[in-house]
ZADO-1210 file (C-alpha; in nm, 4 decimals, padded with zeros to 6 digits):
<atoms>
<atom x="00.2688" y="-01.2402" z="-01.6313" code="UNK" pos="1"/>
<atom x="00.0262" y="-00.9667" z="-01.5244" code="UNK" pos="2"/>
<atom x="-00.0784" y="-00.8814" z="-01.1666" code="UNK" pos="3"/>
<atom x="-00.3604" y="-00.6555" z="-01.0489" code="UNK" pos="4"/>
<atom x="-00.3093" y="-00.4924" z="-00.7072" code="UNK" pos="5"/>
<atom x="-00.6016" y="-00.3485" z="-00.5124" code="UNK" pos="6"/>
<atom x="-00.4718" y="-00.0430" z="-00.3255" code="UNK" pos="7"/>
<atom x="-00.1837" y="00.1903" z="-00.4073" code="UNK" pos="8"/>
<atom x="-00.0558" y="00.3031" z="-00.0674" code="UNK" pos="9"/>
<atom x="00.3029" y="00.2610" z="00.0499" code="UNK" pos="10"/>
<atom x="00.2824" y="-00.1118" z="00.1300" code="UNK" pos="11"/>
<atom x="00.0993" y="-00.1892" z="-00.1941" code="UNK" pos="12"/>
<atom x="00.3549" y="00.0220" z="-00.3797" code="UNK" pos="13"/>
<atom x="00.6422" y="-00.1723" z="-00.2231" code="UNK" pos="14"/>
<atom x="00.4833" y="-00.4912" z="-00.3547" code="UNK" pos="15"/>
<atom x="00.4309" y="-00.3329" z="-00.6974" code="UNK" pos="16"/>
<atom x="00.7973" y="-00.2353" z="-00.7155" code="UNK" pos="17"/>
<atom x="00.9136" y="-00.5866" z="-00.6216" code="UNK" pos="18"/>
<atom x="00.6911" y="-00.7351" z="-00.8934" code="UNK" pos="19"/>
<atom x="00.7810" y="-00.4715" z="-01.1543" code="UNK" pos="20"/>
<atom x="01.1550" y="-00.5142" z="-01.0992" code="UNK" pos="21"/>
<atom x="01.1080" y="-00.8890" z="-01.1456" code="UNK" pos="22"/>
<atom x="00.9631" y="-00.8355" z="-01.4933" code="UNK" pos="23"/>
<atom x="00.5966" y="-00.8693" z="-01.3983" code="UNK" pos="24"/>
<atom x="00.3412" y="-00.6233" z="-01.5424" code="UNK" pos="25"/>
<atom x="00.1406" y="-00.4408" z="-01.2724" code="UNK" pos="26"/>
<atom x="-00.1860" y="-00.2469" z="-01.2679" code="UNK" pos="27"/>
<atom x="-00.3057" y="-00.0928" z="-00.9405" code="UNK" pos="28"/>
<atom x="-00.6442" y="00.0417" z="-00.8333" code="UNK" pos="29"/>
<atom x="-00.7340" y="00.3064" z="-00.5770" code="UNK" pos="30"/>
<atom x="-01.0083" y="00.5470" z="-00.4758" code="UNK" pos="31"/>
<atom x="-01.0706" y="00.8880" z="-00.6313" code="UNK" pos="32"/>
<atom x="-00.9496" y="01.0478" z="-00.3048" code="UNK" pos="33"/>
<atom x="-00.6533" y="00.8422" z="-00.1818" code="UNK" pos="34"/>
<atom x="-00.5741" y="00.8543" z="00.1904" code="UNK" pos="35"/>
<atom x="-00.2161" y="00.7281" z="00.1835" code="UNK" pos="36"/>
<atom x="-00.0028" y="00.8892" z="00.4546" code="UNK" pos="37"/>
<atom x="00.3393" y="00.8180" z="00.3017" code="UNK" pos="38"/>
<atom x="00.2495" y="00.9995" z="-00.0186" code="UNK" pos="39"/>
<atom x="00.6100" y="01.0338" z="-00.1438" code="UNK" pos="40"/>
<atom x="00.6407" y="00.6551" z="-00.1753" code="UNK" pos="41"/>
<atom x="00.2845" y="00.5692" z="-00.2763" code="UNK" pos="42"/>
<atom x="00.1737" y="00.5239" z="-00.6352" code="UNK" pos="43"/>
<atom x="-00.1701" y="00.6519" z="-00.5330" code="UNK" pos="44"/>
<atom x="-00.0220" y="00.9965" z="-00.6003" code="UNK" pos="45"/>
<atom x="-00.0756" y="00.9271" z="-00.9704" code="UNK" pos="46"/>
<atom x="-00.4500" y="00.9665" z="-00.9101" code="UNK" pos="47"/>
<atom x="-00.3944" y="01.3314" z="-00.8185" code="UNK" pos="48"/>
<atom x="-00.1005" y="01.4373" z="-01.0352" code="UNK" pos="49"/>
<atom x="-00.1268" y="01.1976" z="-01.3281" code="UNK" pos="50"/>
<atom x="00.2031" y="01.0251" z="-01.2505" code="UNK" pos="51"/>
<atom x="00.4120" y="00.9284" z="-00.9496" code="UNK" pos="52"/>
<atom x="00.7745" y="00.8177" z="-00.9379" code="UNK" pos="53"/>
<atom x="00.9014" y="00.6113" z="-00.6464" code="UNK" pos="54"/>
<atom x="01.2745" y="00.5404" z="-00.6577" code="UNK" pos="55"/>
<atom x="01.3355" y="00.4213" z="-01.0170" code="UNK" pos="56"/>
<atom x="00.9778" y="00.3183" z="-01.0991" code="UNK" pos="57"/>
<atom x="00.7021" y="00.5350" z="-01.2493" code="UNK" pos="58"/>
<atom x="00.3279" y="00.4832" z="-01.2228" code="UNK" pos="59"/>
<atom x="00.0796" y="00.6671" z="-01.4452" code="UNK" pos="60"/>
<atom x="-00.2938" y="00.7273" z="-01.4170" code="UNK" pos="61"/>
<atom x="-00.4934" y="00.5320" z="-01.6747" code="UNK" pos="62"/>
<atom x="-00.8454" y="00.6277" z="-01.7836" code="UNK" pos="63"/>
<atom x="-00.9475" y="00.2775" z="-01.8875" code="UNK" pos="64"/>
<atom x="-00.8349" y="-00.0849" z="-01.8512" code="UNK" pos="65"/>
<atom x="-00.7202" y="-00.0790" z="-02.2133" code="UNK" pos="66"/>
<atom x="-00.5022" y="00.2248" z="-02.1517" code="UNK" pos="67"/>
<atom x="-00.3671" y="00.0605" z="-01.8367" code="UNK" pos="68"/>
<atom x="-00.2484" y="-00.2412" z="-02.0353" code="UNK" pos="69"/>
<atom x="-00.0846" y="-00.0129" z="-02.2923" code="UNK" pos="70"/>
<atom x="00.1063" y="00.1602" z="-02.0100" code="UNK" pos="71"/>
<atom x="00.2370" y="-00.1685" z="-01.8713" code="UNK" pos="72"/>
<atom x="00.3489" y="-00.2674" z="-02.2220" code="UNK" pos="73"/>
<atom x="00.5575" y="00.0526" z="-02.2285" code="UNK" pos="74"/>
<atom x="00.7258" y="-00.0428" z="-01.9002" code="UNK" pos="75"/>
<atom x="00.5309" y="00.1656" z="-01.6476" code="UNK" pos="76"/>
<atom x="00.2925" y="00.0711" z="-01.3678" code="UNK" pos="77"/>
<atom x="-00.0660" y="00.1800" z="-01.4354" code="UNK" pos="78"/>
<atom x="-00.3099" y="00.3129" z="-01.1735" code="UNK" pos="79"/>
<atom x="-00.6882" y="00.3039" z="-01.2222" code="UNK" pos="80"/>
<atom x="-00.9526" y="00.4797" z="-01.0123" code="UNK" pos="81"/>
<atom x="-01.1638" y="00.1727" z="-00.9449" code="UNK" pos="82"/>
<atom x="-01.2601" y="00.1149" z="-00.5825" code="UNK" pos="83"/>
<atom x="-01.4920" y="-00.1770" z="-00.6600" code="UNK" pos="84"/>
<atom x="-01.2512" y="-00.3580" z="-00.8950" code="UNK" pos="85"/>
<atom x="-01.4884" y="-00.3207" z="-01.1893" code="UNK" pos="86"/>
<atom x="-01.1930" y="-00.3532" z="-01.4275" code="UNK" pos="87"/>
<atom x="-01.1475" y="-00.7211" z="-01.3461" code="UNK" pos="88"/>
<atom x="-01.3305" y="-00.8693" z="-01.6455" code="UNK" pos="89"/>
<atom x="-01.1508" y="-00.6413" z="-01.8905" code="UNK" pos="90"/>
<atom x="-00.8046" y="-00.7065" z="-01.7437" code="UNK" pos="91"/>
<atom x="-00.8261" y="-01.0791" z="-01.6578" code="UNK" pos="92"/>
<atom x="-00.5083" y="-01.0775" z="-01.4449" code="UNK" pos="93"/>
<atom x="-00.2981" y="-01.3861" z="-01.3810" code="UNK" pos="94"/>
<atom x="-00.2920" y="-01.2897" z="-01.0139" code="UNK" pos="95"/>
<atom x="-00.4777" y="-01.0445" z="-00.7906" code="UNK" pos="96"/>
<atom x="-00.3260" y="-00.8960" z="-00.4754" code="UNK" pos="97"/>
<atom x="-00.5457" y="-00.7216" z="-00.2175" code="UNK" pos="98"/>
<atom x="-00.3148" y="-00.4712" z="-00.0460" code="UNK" pos="99"/>
<atom x="-00.5786" y="-00.2198" z="00.0623" code="UNK" pos="100"/>
<atom x="-00.4805" y="-00.2905" z="00.4258" code="UNK" pos="101"/>
<atom x="-00.8298" y="-00.2261" z="00.5577" code="UNK" pos="102"/>
<atom x="-00.7743" y="-00.4944" z="00.8269" code="UNK" pos="103"/>
<atom x="-01.0788" y="-00.6679" z="00.6755" code="UNK" pos="104"/>
<atom x="-01.1782" y="-00.8068" z="00.3399" code="UNK" pos="105"/>
<atom x="-01.3583" y="-00.5471" z="00.1274" code="UNK" pos="106"/>
<atom x="-01.4841" y="-00.7867" z="-00.1353" code="UNK" pos="107"/>
<atom x="-01.1882" y="-00.9879" z="-00.2627" code="UNK" pos="108"/>
<atom x="-01.2786" y="-01.3462" z="-00.3571" code="UNK" pos="109"/>
<atom x="-01.0697" y="-01.6490" z="-00.4421" code="UNK" pos="110"/>
<atom x="-01.2376" y="-01.6781" z="-00.7845" code="UNK" pos="111"/>
<atom x="-01.1316" y="-01.3297" z="-00.8996" code="UNK" pos="112"/>
<atom x="-00.8063" y="-01.4587" z="-01.0552" code="UNK" pos="113"/>
<atom x="-00.6147" y="-01.7870" z="-01.0918" code="UNK" pos="114"/>
<atom x="-00.4002" y="-01.6750" z="-00.7951" code="UNK" pos="115"/>
<atom x="-00.5340" y="-01.4424" z="-00.5241" code="UNK" pos="116"/>
<atom x="-00.3132" y="-01.3047" z="-00.2452" code="UNK" pos="117"/>
<atom x="-00.4393" y="-01.1182" z="00.0621" code="UNK" pos="118"/>
<atom x="-00.2069" y="-00.8799" z="00.2445" code="UNK" pos="119"/>
<atom x="-00.2444" y="-00.8495" z="00.6213" code="UNK" pos="120"/>
<atom x="-00.5292" y="-00.9458" z="00.8562" code="UNK" pos="121"/>
<atom x="-00.8816" y="-01.0021" z="00.7267" code="UNK" pos="122"/>
<atom x="-00.8024" y="-01.2847" z="00.4844" code="UNK" pos="123"/>
<atom x="-00.7912" y="-01.6625" z="00.5230" code="UNK" pos="124"/>
<atom x="-00.5953" y="-01.8757" z="00.2770" code="UNK" pos="125"/>
<atom x="-00.8209" y="-02.1423" z="00.1333" code="UNK" pos="126"/>
<atom x="-01.1376" y="-01.9406" z="00.1968" code="UNK" pos="127"/>
<atom x="-01.1156" y="-01.5996" z="00.0265" code="UNK" pos="128"/>
<atom x="-00.7642" y="-01.6183" z="-00.1190" code="UNK" pos="129"/>
<atom x="-00.4901" y="-01.8672" z="-00.2019" code="UNK" pos="130"/>
<atom x="-00.2215" y="-01.7106" z="00.0187" code="UNK" pos="131"/>
<atom x="-00.1841" y="-01.4435" z="00.2878" code="UNK" pos="132"/>
<atom x="00.1216" y="-01.2240" z="00.3519" code="UNK" pos="133"/>
<atom x="00.2055" y="-01.1164" z="00.7076" code="UNK" pos="134"/>
<atom x="00.2246" y="-00.7397" z="00.7726" code="UNK" pos="135"/>
<atom x="00.2909" y="-00.7397" z="01.1477" code="UNK" pos="136"/>
<atom x="00.6391" y="-00.6128" z="01.2325" code="UNK" pos="137"/>
<atom x="00.8527" y="-00.8768" z="01.3976" code="UNK" pos="138"/>
<atom x="00.9829" y="-01.2242" z="01.3274" code="UNK" pos="139"/>
<atom x="00.7088" y="-01.3200" z="01.0785" code="UNK" pos="140"/>
<atom x="00.6945" y="-00.9950" z="00.8762" code="UNK" pos="141"/>
<atom x="00.6638" y="-01.0810" z="00.5064" code="UNK" pos="142"/>
<atom x="00.5997" y="-01.4513" z="00.5693" code="UNK" pos="143"/>
<atom x="00.3517" y="-01.6205" z="00.3343" code="UNK" pos="144"/>
<atom x="00.0738" y="-01.8406" z="00.4724" code="UNK" pos="145"/>
<atom x="-00.0808" y="-02.0905" z="00.2333" code="UNK" pos="146"/>
<atom x="-00.3180" y="-02.2018" z="00.5086" code="UNK" pos="147"/>
<atom x="-00.4800" y="-01.9843" z="00.7726" code="UNK" pos="148"/>
<atom x="-00.4544" y="-01.6112" z="00.8368" code="UNK" pos="149"/>
<atom x="-00.2103" y="-01.3359" z="00.9269" code="UNK" pos="150"/>
<atom x="-00.1762" y="-01.2237" z="01.2877" code="UNK" pos="151"/>
<atom x="-00.4812" y="-01.0256" z="01.4064" code="UNK" pos="152"/>
<atom x="-00.4740" y="-00.6467" z="01.4091" code="UNK" pos="153"/>
<atom x="-00.3590" y="-00.5157" z="01.7478" code="UNK" pos="154"/>
<atom x="-00.4330" y="-00.1483" z="01.6644" code="UNK" pos="155"/>
<atom x="-00.0835" y="-00.0714" z="01.7997" code="UNK" pos="156"/>
<atom x="00.1696" y="00.0589" z="01.5435" code="UNK" pos="157"/>
<atom x="00.4976" y="-00.1266" z="01.5117" code="UNK" pos="158"/>
<atom x="00.7996" y="-00.0156" z="01.7123" code="UNK" pos="159"/>
<atom x="01.0368" y="00.2192" z="01.5267" code="UNK" pos="160"/>
<atom x="01.3226" y="00.3982" z="01.6996" code="UNK" pos="161"/>
<atom x="01.1836" y="00.2991" z="02.0378" code="UNK" pos="162"/>
<atom x="00.8366" y="00.4454" z="01.9733" code="UNK" pos="163"/>
<atom x="00.5094" y="00.2820" z="01.8691" code="UNK" pos="164"/>
<atom x="00.1737" y="00.4629" z="01.9069" code="UNK" pos="165"/>
<atom x="00.3488" y="00.7943" z="01.9709" code="UNK" pos="166"/>
<atom x="00.4664" y="00.7985" z="01.6085" code="UNK" pos="167"/>
<atom x="00.1170" y="00.8180" z="01.4642" code="UNK" pos="168"/>
<atom x="-00.0619" y="01.1504" z="01.4258" code="UNK" pos="169"/>
<atom x="-00.4408" y="01.1308" z="01.4264" code="UNK" pos="170"/>
<atom x="-00.7026" y="01.3808" z="01.3131" code="UNK" pos="171"/>
<atom x="-00.8124" y="01.5809" z="01.6189" code="UNK" pos="172"/>
<atom x="-01.1698" y="01.6334" z="01.4924" code="UNK" pos="173"/>
<atom x="-01.4120" y="01.5637" z="01.2109" code="UNK" pos="174"/>
<atom x="-01.3760" y="01.7959" z="00.9144" code="UNK" pos="175"/>
<atom x="-01.1375" y="01.8967" z="00.6372" code="UNK" pos="176"/>
<atom x="-00.7666" y="01.8388" z="00.6909" code="UNK" pos="177"/>
<atom x="-00.5497" y="02.1508" z="00.6596" code="UNK" pos="178"/>
<atom x="-00.1841" y="02.0614" z="00.6243" code="UNK" pos="179"/>
<atom x="00.0758" y="02.2918" z="00.7852" code="UNK" pos="180"/>
<atom x="00.3980" y="02.0916" z="00.7544" code="UNK" pos="181"/>
<atom x="00.5141" y="01.8865" z="00.4584" code="UNK" pos="182"/>
<atom x="00.6736" y="01.5434" z="00.4382" code="UNK" pos="183"/>
<atom x="01.0436" y="01.5665" z="00.5240" code="UNK" pos="184"/>
<atom x="01.0015" y="01.8433" z="00.7817" code="UNK" pos="185"/>
<atom x="01.2030" y="01.8122" z="01.1018" code="UNK" pos="186"/>
<atom x="00.9687" y="01.8297" z="01.4034" code="UNK" pos="187"/>
<atom x="00.9803" y="01.8475" z="01.7794" code="UNK" pos="188"/>
<atom x="00.7221" y="01.7429" z="02.0351" code="UNK" pos="189"/>
<atom x="00.4533" y="02.0116" z="02.0462" code="UNK" pos="190"/>
<atom x="00.4878" y="02.1221" z="01.6824" code="UNK" pos="191"/>
<atom x="00.1586" y="02.1651" z="01.4956" code="UNK" pos="192"/>
<atom x="00.1540" y="01.9576" z="01.1771" code="UNK" pos="193"/>
<atom x="-00.2022" y="02.0348" z="01.0644" code="UNK" pos="194"/>
<atom x="-00.5430" y="02.1669" z="01.1667" code="UNK" pos="195"/>
<atom x="-00.8917" y="02.0234" z="01.1391" code="UNK" pos="196"/>
<atom x="-01.1663" y="02.2786" z="01.1949" code="UNK" pos="197"/>
<atom x="-00.9222" y="02.4995" z="01.3820" code="UNK" pos="198"/>
<atom x="-00.8150" y="02.2167" z="01.6148" code="UNK" pos="199"/>
<atom x="-00.4374" y="02.1522" z="01.5965" code="UNK" pos="200"/>
<atom x="-00.2848" y="01.8127" z="01.5221" code="UNK" pos="201"/>
<atom x="00.0239" y="01.8148" z="01.7442" code="UNK" pos="202"/>
<atom x="00.3390" y="01.6031" z="01.7234" code="UNK" pos="203"/>
<atom x="00.4059" y="01.4106" z="02.0446" code="UNK" pos="204"/>
<atom x="00.7683" y="01.3191" z="01.9654" code="UNK" pos="205"/>
<atom x="01.0576" y="01.4669" z="01.7711" code="UNK" pos="206"/>
<atom x="01.1917" y="01.3353" z="01.4440" code="UNK" pos="207"/>
<atom x="01.1053" y="01.3778" z="01.0790" code="UNK" pos="208"/>
<atom x="00.7547" y="01.3960" z="00.9350" code="UNK" pos="209"/>
<atom x="00.7589" y="01.0804" z="00.7214" code="UNK" pos="210"/>
<atom x="00.3955" y="01.1013" z="00.6135" code="UNK" pos="211"/>
<atom x="00.0942" y="01.3307" z="00.6267" code="UNK" pos="212"/>
<atom x="-00.2434" y="01.3468" z="00.4542" code="UNK" pos="213"/>
<atom x="-00.2851" y="01.5842" z="00.1622" code="UNK" pos="214"/>
<atom x="-00.4393" y="01.9245" z="00.2272" code="UNK" pos="215"/>
<atom x="-00.8159" y="01.9228" z="00.1799" code="UNK" pos="216"/>
<atom x="-00.8715" y="01.5561" z="00.2688" code="UNK" pos="217"/>
<atom x="-01.2004" y="01.4904" z="00.4548" code="UNK" pos="218"/>
<atom x="-01.1228" y="01.3196" z="00.7879" code="UNK" pos="219"/>
<atom x="-01.2941" y="01.1896" z="01.0980" code="UNK" pos="220"/>
<atom x="-01.1697" y="01.2244" z="01.4540" code="UNK" pos="221"/>
<atom x="-00.9045" y="00.9641" z="01.5313" code="UNK" pos="222"/>
<atom x="-00.8274" y="00.8871" z="01.1671" code="UNK" pos="223"/>
<atom x="-00.4590" y="00.8232" z="01.0985" code="UNK" pos="224"/>
<atom x="-00.3337" y="01.1436" z="00.9398" code="UNK" pos="225"/>
<atom x="00.0437" y="01.1566" z="00.9872" code="UNK" pos="226"/>
<atom x="00.3572" y="00.9683" z="01.0856" code="UNK" pos="227"/>
<atom x="00.6682" y="01.0925" z="01.2662" code="UNK" pos="228"/>
<atom x="00.9855" y="00.8866" z="01.2276" code="UNK" pos="229"/>
<atom x="01.1947" y="00.9335" z="01.5450" code="UNK" pos="230"/>
<atom x="01.5119" y="00.8202" z="01.3641" code="UNK" pos="231"/>
<atom x="01.5146" y="01.1605" z="01.1928" code="UNK" pos="232"/>
<atom x="01.6583" y="01.0503" z="00.8566" code="UNK" pos="233"/>
<atom x="01.4959" y="01.2653" z="00.5862" code="UNK" pos="234"/>
<atom x="01.6082" y="01.0258" z="00.3108" code="UNK" pos="235"/>
<atom x="01.3759" y="00.7610" z="00.4546" code="UNK" pos="236"/>
<atom x="01.0813" y="00.9782" z="00.3479" code="UNK" pos="237"/>
<atom x="01.1614" y="00.9197" z="-00.0183" code="UNK" pos="238"/>
<atom x="01.2572" y="00.5506" z="-00.0298" code="UNK" pos="239"/>
<atom x="01.0509" y="00.2349" z="00.0120" code="UNK" pos="240"/>
<atom x="01.0471" y="00.1209" z="00.3748" code="UNK" pos="241"/>
<atom x="01.1892" y="-00.2017" z="00.5141" code="UNK" pos="242"/>
<atom x="00.8348" y="-00.3155" z="00.5929" code="UNK" pos="243"/>
<atom x="00.7047" y="-00.2461" z="00.2421" code="UNK" pos="244"/>
<atom x="00.9981" y="-00.4322" z="00.0878" code="UNK" pos="245"/>
<atom x="00.9517" y="-00.7301" z="00.3218" code="UNK" pos="246"/>
<atom x="00.5799" y="-00.7517" z="00.2481" code="UNK" pos="247"/>
<atom x="00.6535" y="-00.7007" z="-00.1212" code="UNK" pos="248"/>
<atom x="00.8956" y="-00.9920" z="-00.1109" code="UNK" pos="249"/>
<atom x="00.6222" y="-01.2092" z="00.0364" code="UNK" pos="250"/>
<atom x="00.3815" y="-01.1030" z="-00.2375" code="UNK" pos="251"/>
<atom x="00.6416" y="-01.1834" z="-00.5038" code="UNK" pos="252"/>
<atom x="00.6997" y="-01.5291" z="-00.3525" code="UNK" pos="253"/>
<atom x="00.3283" y="-01.6032" z="-00.3377" code="UNK" pos="254"/>
<atom x="00.2610" y="-01.4911" z="-00.6953" code="UNK" pos="255"/>
<atom x="00.5525" y="-01.6924" z="-00.8359" code="UNK" pos="256"/>
<atom x="00.4743" y="-02.0029" z="-00.6335" code="UNK" pos="257"/>
<atom x="00.1049" y="-01.9987" z="-00.7170" code="UNK" pos="258"/>
<atom x="00.1784" y="-01.9399" z="-01.0849" code="UNK" pos="259"/>
<atom x="00.4129" y="-02.2379" z="-01.0954" code="UNK" pos="260"/>
<atom x="00.7075" y="-02.0153" z="-01.1933" code="UNK" pos="261"/>
<atom x="00.9215" y="-02.1533" z="-00.9094" code="UNK" pos="262"/>
<atom x="00.9067" y="-02.5051" z="-01.0513" code="UNK" pos="263"/>
<atom x="00.9468" y="-02.4319" z="-01.4197" code="UNK" pos="264"/>
<atom x="00.5841" y="-02.3498" z="-01.4815" code="UNK" pos="265"/>
<atom x="00.4634" y="-02.6964" z="-01.3891" code="UNK" pos="266"/>
<atom x="00.1996" y="-02.5672" z="-01.1463" code="UNK" pos="267"/>
<atom x="-00.1721" y="-02.5562" z="-01.2177" code="UNK" pos="268"/>
<atom x="-00.1770" y="-02.1748" z="-01.2508" code="UNK" pos="269"/>
<atom x="-00.1694" y="-02.0171" z="-01.5930" code="UNK" pos="270"/>
<atom x="00.0957" y="-01.7606" z="-01.6899" code="UNK" pos="271"/>
<atom x="00.0760" y="-01.4930" z="-01.9551" code="UNK" pos="272"/>
</atoms>
């Protein structure tokens, strides 16, 4: 079986790892300038460096759909720079997963693959996809909806270590992001993590810098640009999060169920 994932940030990468470890070939797509915050656990890093390893799984940048398929045959995840999903006809995936997490649908349709899964708000099962996976932290995180939609975006980050919105660092101005601290750095409230046009981006709580945009990234004021984990465990910066694994489990369930793999292949979906 072969799955195409739109997006290669940390949540999409958690889903890719769940699928890959289950023996499913995975190709991911992303933009030429990825904006993933948790760069140490996002396969989007392959766009910049040519390859990215997260835990025991490696993703490599492919220059064409054909090269991407060759990479999956060798046991790696492939990443294509393809924001508009132009590779679809060449790849013909058994399932497509939209894990861009834009909080809205950026063009995914139910006819793009035999099984189409939307991740997070912005999708409706039965309209633009066959299933939706919940991304809201709480009791329903990772749950799969085969009818309806995920919970609406509240614009409030999930609670971690007793903090919600305080965890998120946002660009203080429009301009080019200039990183000061790196992922894994221990921080205190008041520490400067980056500058934009000379304006400091200041941490509001103490902990460990779990994510931050890459130096040189164009940003707009208020754009999410960093993440402080108040639990302070540096190892968490380099392993897939509980949320990404939960969402990834939901994606795996949806892909297998829609493909008919959970009932011996008797479903209406083709497998490769």
